[in-house]
C-alpha positions as CSV (number, residue, x, y, z in Angstrom):
1,M,27.3,-16.2,27.5
2,R,25.6,-16.6,24.1
3,A,22.3,-14.8,23.7
4,P,19.3,-17.2,23.3
5,W,17.9,-15.3,20.4
6,S,20.8,-15.1,17.9
7,P,20.4,-13.1,14.7
8,A,20.4,-16.3,12.6
9,L,17.6,-17.8,14.7
10,L,15.5,-14.6,14.5
11,A,16.0,-14.5,10.7
12,A,14.9,-18.2,10.5
13,L,11.8,-17.5,12.6
14,A,11.0,-14.5,10.4
15,L,11.0,-16.7,7.4
16,V,8.9,-19.3,9.1
17,F,6.4,-16.6,10.0
18,N,6.2,-15.5,6.4
19,A,5.7,-19.2,5.3
20,L,2.9,-19.5,7.9
21,I,1.2,-16.4,6.5
22,W,1.3,-17.7,2.9
23,G,0.6,-21.3,3.9
24,V,-2.7,-20.5,5.6
25,S,-3.7,-17.6,3.4
26,W,-6.1,-19.9,1.5
27,W,-8.4,-19.8,4.5
28,P,-9.2,-16.1,4.7
29,L,-9.2,-16.0,0.9
30,R,-12.0,-18.6,0.9
31,A,-13.8,-16.8,3.7
32,L,-13.8,-13.6,1.5
33,A,-15.0,-15.7,-1.4
34,Q,-17.9,-16.9,0.7
35,H,-18.8,-13.2,1.3
36,G,-18.9,-12.7,-2.5
37,L,-15.4,-11.2,-2.9
38,H,-13.5,-13.1,-5.6
39,P,-9.8,-13.9,-4.8
40,L,-8.7,-11.6,-7.7
41,W,-10.5,-8.6,-6.1
42,A,-9.2,-9.7,-2.7
43,T,-5.6,-9.8,-4.1
44,A,-6.0,-6.3,-5.6
45,I,-7.2,-4.9,-2.2
46,V,-4.3,-6.6,-0.3
47,F,-1.7,-5.1,-2.6
48,I,-3.3,-1.7,-2.8
49,F,-3.0,-1.6,1.0
50,S,0.6,-2.8,0.9
51,L,1.6,-0.4,-1.9
52,T,0.0,2.6,0.0
53,C,1.9,1.7,3.2
54,L,5.2,1.5,1.3
55,L,4.7,4.8,-0.5
56,C,4.0,6.5,2.8
57,V,7.4,5.3,4.1
58,K,9.4,5.4,0.8
59,P,7.7,7.9,-1.6
60,Q,10.8,8.1,-3.8
61,A,10.8,4.4,-4.6
62,W,8.9,5.1,-7.9
63,R,12.0,6.8,-9.4
64,G,13.8,3.5,-10.1
65,L,11.0,2.0,-12.2
66,A,11.6,4.4,-15.1
67,Q,15.4,3.7,-15.0
68,T,15.3,-0.1,-15.1
69,P,12.8,-1.7,-17.5
70,W,13.5,-5.1,-16.1
71,L,11.6,-4.0,-12.9
72,W,8.4,-4.0,-15.0
73,G,9.1,-7.6,-15.8
74,L,9.5,-8.3,-12.1
75,A,6.2,-6.5,-11.4
76,L,4.4,-8.6,-14.0
77,A,5.9,-11.9,-12.8
78,S,5.2,-11.1,-9.2
79,G,1.7,-10.0,-9.9
80,L,0.9,-13.2,-11.9
81,T,2.4,-15.3,-9.2
82,N,-0.2,-14.0,-6.7
83,V,-3.0,-14.2,-9.2
84,G,-2.2,-17.9,-9.9
85,F,-1.6,-18.9,-6.3
86,N,-4.4,-17.0,-4.6
87,W,-7.0,-18.1,-7.2
88,A,-5.8,-21.7,-7.3
89,V,-5.9,-22.3,-3.5
90,T,-9.5,-21.0,-3.3
91,Q,-10.9,-23.2,-6.1
92,G,-9.7,-26.7,-5.7
93,D,-7.7,-29.1,-3.5
94,V,-5.2,-26.9,-1.6
95,V,-2.6,-29.7,-1.2
96,R,-2.5,-30.4,-4.9
97,A,-2.4,-26.7,-5.8
98,V,0.5,-26.0,-3.5
99,L,2.5,-28.9,-4.7
100,L,2.0,-27.9,-8.3
101,F,3.0,-24.4,-7.4
102,Y,6.3,-25.5,-5.9
103,L,7.7,-27.0,-9.1
104,M,10.6,-24.6,-8.7
105,P,13.4,-26.9,-10.0
106,V,11.8,-27.3,-13.3
107,W,11.2,-23.6,-14.0
108,V,14.4,-22.3,-12.4
109,M,16.5,-24.6,-14.6
110,L,14.7,-23.6,-17.8
111,L,14.7,-19.8,-16.9
112,A,18.2,-19.4,-15.4
113,W,19.9,-20.4,-18.7
114,P,18.5,-17.7,-21.0
115,L,18.1,-15.0,-18.3
116,L,21.2,-15.5,-16.2
117,G,23.5,-17.4,-18.5
118,E,23.7,-20.4,-16.1
119,R,23.8,-23.6,-17.9
120,P,22.2,-26.7,-16.2
121,N,24.7,-29.2,-14.9
122,R,24.2,-32.9,-14.0
123,A,22.8,-32.2,-10.6
124,S,20.2,-29.8,-12.1
125,L,19.1,-32.4,-14.6
126,L,18.7,-35.0,-11.8
127,R,16.6,-32.5,-9.8
128,L,14.5,-31.9,-12.9
129,A,13.9,-35.6,-13.3
130,L,12.9,-35.9,-9.6
131,A,10.5,-33.0,-9.9
132,L,8.9,-34.4,-13.1
133,M,8.4,-37.8,-11.6
134,G,6.7,-36.1,-8.7
135,L,4.6,-34.1,-11.1
136,V,3.4,-37.3,-12.8
137,L,2.3,-38.8,-9.5
138,V,0.5,-35.7,-8.4
139,L,-1.3,-35.1,-11.7
140,K,-2.3,-38.8,-12.4
141,T,-5.8,-39.5,-11.3
142,A,-8.2,-42.5,-11.7
143,N,-10.3,-40.4,-14.1
144,S,-7.5,-39.6,-16.5
145,P,-5.3,-42.1,-18.4
146,W,-2.5,-39.6,-18.6
147,P,-0.9,-37.3,-16.0
148,V,-2.2,-34.0,-17.4
149,P,-3.5,-30.9,-15.6
150,E,-7.2,-31.2,-14.9
151,G,-9.2,-28.0,-15.0
152,M,-8.4,-24.3,-14.4
153,T,-7.1,-24.9,-10.8
154,D,-4.2,-27.0,-11.9
155,W,-3.3,-24.6,-14.7
156,L,-3.5,-21.6,-12.3
157,A,-1.2,-23.3,-9.8
158,I,1.4,-24.3,-12.5
159,M,1.3,-20.8,-14.0
160,G,1.7,-19.2,-10.6
161,G,4.7,-21.5,-9.9
162,F,6.3,-20.6,-13.2
163,C,5.9,-16.9,-12.5
164,F,7.2,-17.5,-8.9
165,A,10.4,-19.0,-10.4
166,L,10.7,-16.1,-12.8
167,T,10.2,-13.6,-10.0
168,N,13.2,-15.2,-8.1
169,I,15.3,-15.2,-11.3
170,L,14.6,-11.5,-11.8
171,L,15.3,-10.6,-8.2
172,R,18.8,-12.1,-8.7
173,K,19.2,-10.2,-12.0
174,L,18.1,-6.9,-10.3
175,H,20.1,-7.3,-7.1
176,H,21.9,-4.0,-7.8
177,T,18.6,-2.0,-7.6
178,P,17.4,-0.4,-4.4
179,E,15.4,-2.9,-2.2
180,S,12.5,-0.5,-1.8
181,T,12.1,-0.2,-5.6
182,R,12.1,-3.9,-6.0
183,I,9.4,-4.3,-3.3
184,L,7.4,-1.5,-4.9
185,A,7.5,-3.2,-8.3
186,M,6.2,-6.4,-6.7
187,F,3.4,-4.7,-4.8
188,A,2.5,-2.7,-7.9
189,G,2.5,-5.9,-10.0
190,G,0.1,-7.5,-7.5
191,V,-2.3,-4.5,-7.9
192,I,-2.1,-4.3,-11.7
193,A,-2.2,-8.0,-12.5
194,A,-5.1,-8.8,-10.1
195,T,-7.1,-5.8,-11.1
196,A,-6.6,-6.4,-14.9
197,A,-7.5,-10.1,-14.5
198,A,-10.6,-9.3,-12.5
199,L,-11.8,-6.7,-15.0
200,V,-11.3,-9.2,-17.9
201,G,-13.2,-11.8,-15.9
202,L,-15.9,-9.3,-15.2
203,G,-16.2,-8.4,-18.9
204,L,-16.4,-12.1,-19.8
205,G,-18.9,-12.9,-17.1
206,V,-16.6,-15.2,-15.3
207,L,-16.8,-13.3,-12.0
208,R,-18.9,-10.7,-10.4
209,A,-18.2,-7.2,-9.3
210,P,-17.0,-6.7,-5.7
211,P,-19.9,-6.7,-3.3
212,A,-20.8,-3.6,-1.3
213,P,-18.6,-3.2,1.8
214,T,-19.8,-5.0,4.9
215,P,-18.1,-5.0,8.3
216,A,-17.5,-8.8,8.0
217,W,-15.6,-9.0,4.8
218,V,-13.9,-5.6,5.2
219,L,-12.5,-6.8,8.6
220,I,-11.1,-10.0,7.0
221,A,-9.6,-8.1,4.1
222,V,-7.9,-5.6,6.4
223,L,-6.5,-8.3,8.6
224,L,-5.3,-10.3,5.6
225,S,-3.6,-7.2,4.2
226,L,-1.8,-6.6,7.5
227,A,-0.8,-10.2,7.6
228,F,0.7,-10.1,4.1
229,L,2.5,-6.9,4.8
230,A,4.0,-8.3,8.0
231,G,4.9,-11.5,6.2
232,N,6.7,-9.5,3.4
233,L,8.6,-7.5,6.0
234,A,9.6,-10.7,7.7
235,L,10.8,-12.2,4.4
236,Q,12.9,-9.1,3.7
237,Y,14.4,-9.3,7.2
238,G,15.1,-13.1,7.1
239,A,16.3,-13.4,3.5
240,A,18.8,-10.5,4.0
241,R,20.5,-12.4,6.9
242,L,20.6,-16.0,5.7
243,S,22.1,-17.7,2.7
244,A,19.8,-18.3,-0.3
245,S,19.9,-22.1,0.2
246,T,18.9,-21.8,3.8
247,T,16.1,-19.3,3.0
248,S,14.7,-21.7,0.4
249,L,14.9,-24.6,2.8
250,V,13.0,-22.7,5.6
251,M,10.4,-21.3,3.2
252,L,9.4,-24.8,2.1
253,T,7.7,-25.0,5.5
254,E,4.9,-23.2,3.6
255,V,4.0,-26.5,2.0
256,V,3.7,-28.1,5.5
257,F,1.5,-25.3,6.8
258,A,-0.7,-25.3,3.7
259,S,-1.1,-29.1,3.6
260,A,-1.7,-29.5,7.3
261,S,-4.2,-26.7,7.6
262,A,-6.0,-27.8,4.5
263,V,-6.4,-31.4,5.7
264,L,-7.5,-30.3,9.2
265,L,-10.1,-28.0,7.7
266,G,-11.3,-30.3,5.0
267,A,-9.9,-28.3,2.0
268,G,-7.4,-30.9,0.8
269,A,-6.7,-34.6,0.9
270,L,-3.4,-36.5,1.4
271,T,-3.4,-39.8,-0.5
272,A,-0.4,-42.1,-0.7
273,Q,0.0,-41.1,-4.4
274,T,0.0,-37.4,-3.5
275,L,2.4,-37.9,-0.7
276,G,4.8,-39.8,-2.9
277,G,4.7,-37.1,-5.6
278,G,5.0,-34.3,-3.1
279,A,8.0,-36.0,-1.5
280,L,9.8,-36.1,-4.9
281,I,8.9,-32.5,-5.7
282,L,10.1,-31.3,-2.2
283,L,13.3,-33.5,-2.5
284,A,14.1,-31.8,-5.8
285,A,13.6,-28.3,-4.2
286,L,15.6,-29.3,-1.1
287,W,18.6,-30.7,-3.1
288,P,20.9,-27.6,-2.8
289,S,20.3,-27.3,0.9
290,L,21.4,-30.9,1.4
291,G,24.8,-30.1,-0.1
292,T,24.3,-31.5,-3.5
293,G,24.6,-29.7,-6.8
294,Q,25.7,-26.4,-5.3
295,N,27.8,-25.5,-8.4
296,N,24.6,-24.2,-10.0
297,S,24.2,-20.8,-8.5
298,S,20.6,-20.6,-9.7
299,D,19.7,-23.3,-7.2
300,G,18.4,-22.2,-3.8
301,L,16.8,-19.0,-5.0
302,T,15.1,-16.9,-2.4
303,V,11.3,-17.3,-2.3
């Protein structure tokens, strides 16, 4: 008799859990912002906690960083991903920010050629066209005659999505390195990028110093740190047991979790135009999992 909880099902559920954590992360981040803790400081705290936990379990993970310079590129890309995403979803419309963040087909195609030597094929170009049409629909507003990013929130989301694609490309490039070293590089990147950006913003007067610890915001920060750590462990478990295309397909549920929670809690809006643009962007991201264009091995990268 077949076990009801097969390894594949458990792996898929682990990925859904990770997507849920990231999809609703905007809510505690905004709660922290209401307590005076900017998302950059919150991101730094979350990754300091995660980095400390990892080093307690794998203290030797640092050794690989000195031997593989590309790991520092992974650290920077991963850190800027979190800076862009976490800042964007706390400032503007969550639905719009998440859709702009998930412009994976555009950035993957542009980055895979120089970094992995994978030339785009016809299917990749079609995916690129779909994603760009979706981008036009999402960006075009009644206040702007052209579909261009409006304000810092849009740029942060786009920057975060670009770095997200770069992170996945570098994970492919660094697949031969120990898993613990790659995770350490990503955690360290979150600490360094968020702290550096926060200090620059503090110097420019863009944001304030972290408030004095209070039970309210410290509790939220600790719970968010535990959630992110659990989500990352779930991602490592699920992604190691499923194909890259399946992982990418399941992880797109993050868009559903983010959009639904944002609309229910009044932090985002779903217009017909946004739905149409989002559908094209998601179709472009789903393309490899639908059995089209699988010759391009850069498609379906793990998120």
